[in-house]
N, C-alpha and C positions, 0 to 999 in steps of 0.2 A: 319247365313247366310253370306257368304262372297261375296262382291262385287268388280269386278275388272273393273278398269277404263284402258281403252286402247287409248292410243294417237298415231296416225299415222303421221309420217312425211314424207311429199312429197319427193321423191328422184328420179330424173330424170333418165331416162335410159342411158346407155352409148351412143347410137345412138342420142338421144335427145342432150347430151352435147356435143358430136361433132358437131352437125348442129349449135348450139349456137356459138362452138368456132370460126367458119367462120366469124360470125358478129363481135365478139370480136377483131379479128385480122384485121378487116377494117381499124381500125385506128393504126397508128405505133408511136412508141416513138419519131421519127422525127417529124411528123406531130403535136403531143402534144407539143413539145418543140418549134416549130415555133408558135402555137397558144398562148401558154402562153408570150412568148417573144414578141408578137406584144401587147398583152394587158398591158404588164409590162413595155413597151418601155418608154423612156425618153419623146418621142413626147405626151404621154398620161399624163405625169405630175402628175401620182399618182390618176388620175380619180375621184378627189373630185366632188360631185354633183353641176350641174349648171356651171361648168368650159369648157373651151375648149377641154382641154385634156380628159375630160369624153365624151364629143360630139364624138371625134375621135373613142373612145372605141365603144361607142353606133352605130355609122355607120358600124365600122367593125362587130359588131354583126349582125346587120341587112344584111349585104352582106353574112354573113356567113348562116344565116338561109335561106336566098332566094337560096344560091346555094345548101344547103343541100335538099332544097325541102319542107321546113316547109311552111305551109300555113299562111298568116298573120291573128291575131286574130281580128275579128269585122273590117275587110277590111284594117287593117292597124298594122305593125309590132310593133308600138310604142304605149304606153299607157301614156299619160302625165297629169301632175297637178303641182300646185304650192304648195311648201311648205312654210308655213309662209307667204304666199303672196309675197315671194320675189324668191326663188329658184325654177327653172324648174327642175322637176324630171321625169325621162322617164325610164319606164320598158321596156323591149324588149321582146315581146311575140311572139311563133310561135307554130304551131298546126300540129301534126303529126296524121292524122285520123286512126282510127282502120281498119285492113284489112277486117273486117265485121262490117257493122254499128251497134252502140251500144250507149247509152246515157251515158256510164259510162266514167270517166276521171281520169287521174292520172297527177298531176302537179309536174314537175321536176324544181327545181329552184337552184339558186346560184346569190349572189350579185356581181355586177361588179364595184360599186364605192368602193373608199378607201379614205384615208385622203387628198391626193393631195399634194399641196405645202404648207408648214408653214414656213413663212420666206424665207430664202434662201435654204432651205432643202426641196427635193422632196422625198415623200414616195411612192416608186414603188408599192408595195401590190402585190409583186409576187406570195407569198402563200396566202395572204389575200387581194383579193380572186380571183387573175387571175387563180390560181389552181383549184379552184372549177368551174369557169367558162370554162376552158379548158375541164374539165370532163363532164360538161353539153354539149358543142359542140360535144365531142367525142360521148357520148351518143346518141345525135340525130343523128349523122352519123351511127352508129350502128343500131338503129332502123329504121332509113331510108332504110339501106342495105337489112333488114328484110322485110320491107314493099314491096321493089321491087322485092322481090322473092316470095310475097304473103304468107309469113310464119308468118306475125304478124305484128304490136302488136294486142292483142284481146281487148284492151281498148284505148281510143283517149288519146294521150300524149300531155300535154301541157307544153312547155319548156319556162321558164320564167328566164331571166336575171335581177335581180333586182337591182334599183337603190336606192339610200337613206337608205342602210342599217346603215350607219354611222349618219344618221339623225334620230336616234330611230326607225329604221325598217320602213321607212315612206313609201317605195316603196311596200313592202309585205304587210303592212297593207292596204294600198289602193287597192291594187289588191284584196284582200280578201273581203274589202267592196264594190267593184264594179264587183263581178263575176257575168258574164252573163249566167251561168247557174245555176240551184239549188245546194245549198251546198251538198244536199243528193246526188247528181250524182258524186261529187269528193270523190272517194274511198279512196285516201291516197295523202299525199304529201311527196316528197323526197327533202331533201334540202342537199347542199354540201357546205362546209365553212372551208377553210383552210384544203387541202386535199394532199398537195406535199411534205411532209418532214418526215424524220425519227428522229427528235429532241427531243422527248418527253422522258426522262430517268424517272425511270428504265423501261426497257422493257425485257422481256425474249428473244424477237425475235424483231430485229430492223424493220421487216416488220409487221406492227400492222396496225389496224383500230379502231377507236371508232365509234360506232353505238348507238345514244343516241335517246330513244322513241320507240322503238321496242316494249314495251309493250302497247303502245297506240293503236297498231294494234289488229284485231281480232285474236284469238288463232291460227287459220288456217294459218295465215301468219308467225306466230313466229316459231323460230328454223331453218329456211332455212338459215338464214345467218350464223348459227355455222356450219351448214353442209358444204355450199360453201366454208367457209374460211378455214374448215379442208382439204379439197381436196388436193391432192398432188399437182395438177397444180398450186394452189394459196398459200396456207400454210400461212394464215395471222393470227397473234395473235389477235382475235376479243375480244373487251372489252365493254359489254354493260352497264357497271355501272359506267365508268369513275372513275377507282381505287376503286369503292366501296365508294367513298364521296358523300354523299348525297348534300351538298353544291355545289361542284364543278359540279356536274351533274346538278343541278337546275340553276346554273349560266350559263352552256353552254347551255342548252335546252331554257331558257328564253331570251337569248339575240342575238339570230339569227332568220332567216327569216322563220322557220318553225313555230315559237310561235303564229303570228297572225291566222295561220290556225288551230293550236290547240285550240285557245280561240274560234274559230269558230266553234268547235266540228268536225274538219276534223283530222282523224289520221295522224301523221307525224312522219318522222325519219331524223335525222340530221347525216350525215357521216362526219367525221373529223379526221385530224392527230393533232388537239389540238394546243394550244398556245405553243411557245417555245421563245427562247432568241431574236429572230428577229422579233417577233410580234410586230406590230406598231412603227416599227424603220426603219430607212433609209436603213438598211441591208437586209430588206426584199426584195431581189433582186432574178431574176432567177437562180444566181449561188447556191443559197441554195435547189433548188429543185432537187429531185430524179425522174427523168421524168419515168425510169422503173416501180418504186413502184406507182407512179401516175397512170401510165397506169394500172397496177395489181388491184388497187383499184378501178378503173373505171370499169373494167371487172368484178368484183365482184357486184359493184351495178347494172351493166346490168343485170346479172343474177338474182339479187333480184326483180328488178323492172319487168323483164319479168314473174317471179313467180307472183307478184301482177297482173300483167295483166290476168295470166291464172285463178285466182281465180274468182269464180262466185258469 
């Protein structure tokens, strides 16, 4: 007796893909460059937790969340706590309710803190992680445009700019411990950390994307990233294994803000363009960012999250 196992990959129709394209294009390269340059501006002084520069970035994010139309979470856009009884850490949280009421949530996150000023040297953190936060804001705009048209999203989207990543992921750890909805209602977490460069050699295609943790998702979610990245409009070189290195895969996955969610039993995926020669250096400035590539990666992530929303 022969048993055949058939796995069906969800492939959207051309009409569905075209309707998503309008929302993808609701954020331009120029807008993304303006957002990133603001976050990595010399006035924010590298955004170290507990500093005035980080507070400037925090206020900017609150203004952006409000302008986009995200609702404050628990009556406030900020979630504050003290780290080691000294440093005040503030996550910035905004909610985009589903187009049809549901008790299911997807968390979309990126940390906005960085190293700050060490001695007389400022570490701007343009890629790490103003790039991820720029993608976060862009995704919020795309889904908000979709919501305005009554086309989605089909799950509640919680956008979180985490503080305290450089303090052993303090912000994301606190957020998970103080979730105000049951963890079972958070169906997935999507994190973006360093998303703006093409500086990781060697690549067959300079337009690449690392996605780490897809295997933590149910099988019905898996495979769609490969499909969307293979489409002619994107043509991103997708790597789900981090060069097949178990050690580097584990390092990346356990040292960014999706990991507290994974420890809590919530499936999570990290999107990144990975470490490079400017990481954690003063040369991590807006000049190293490929804004067109950052936009393309954000569009792919938008499609992926929309797929997560469609899954029952």
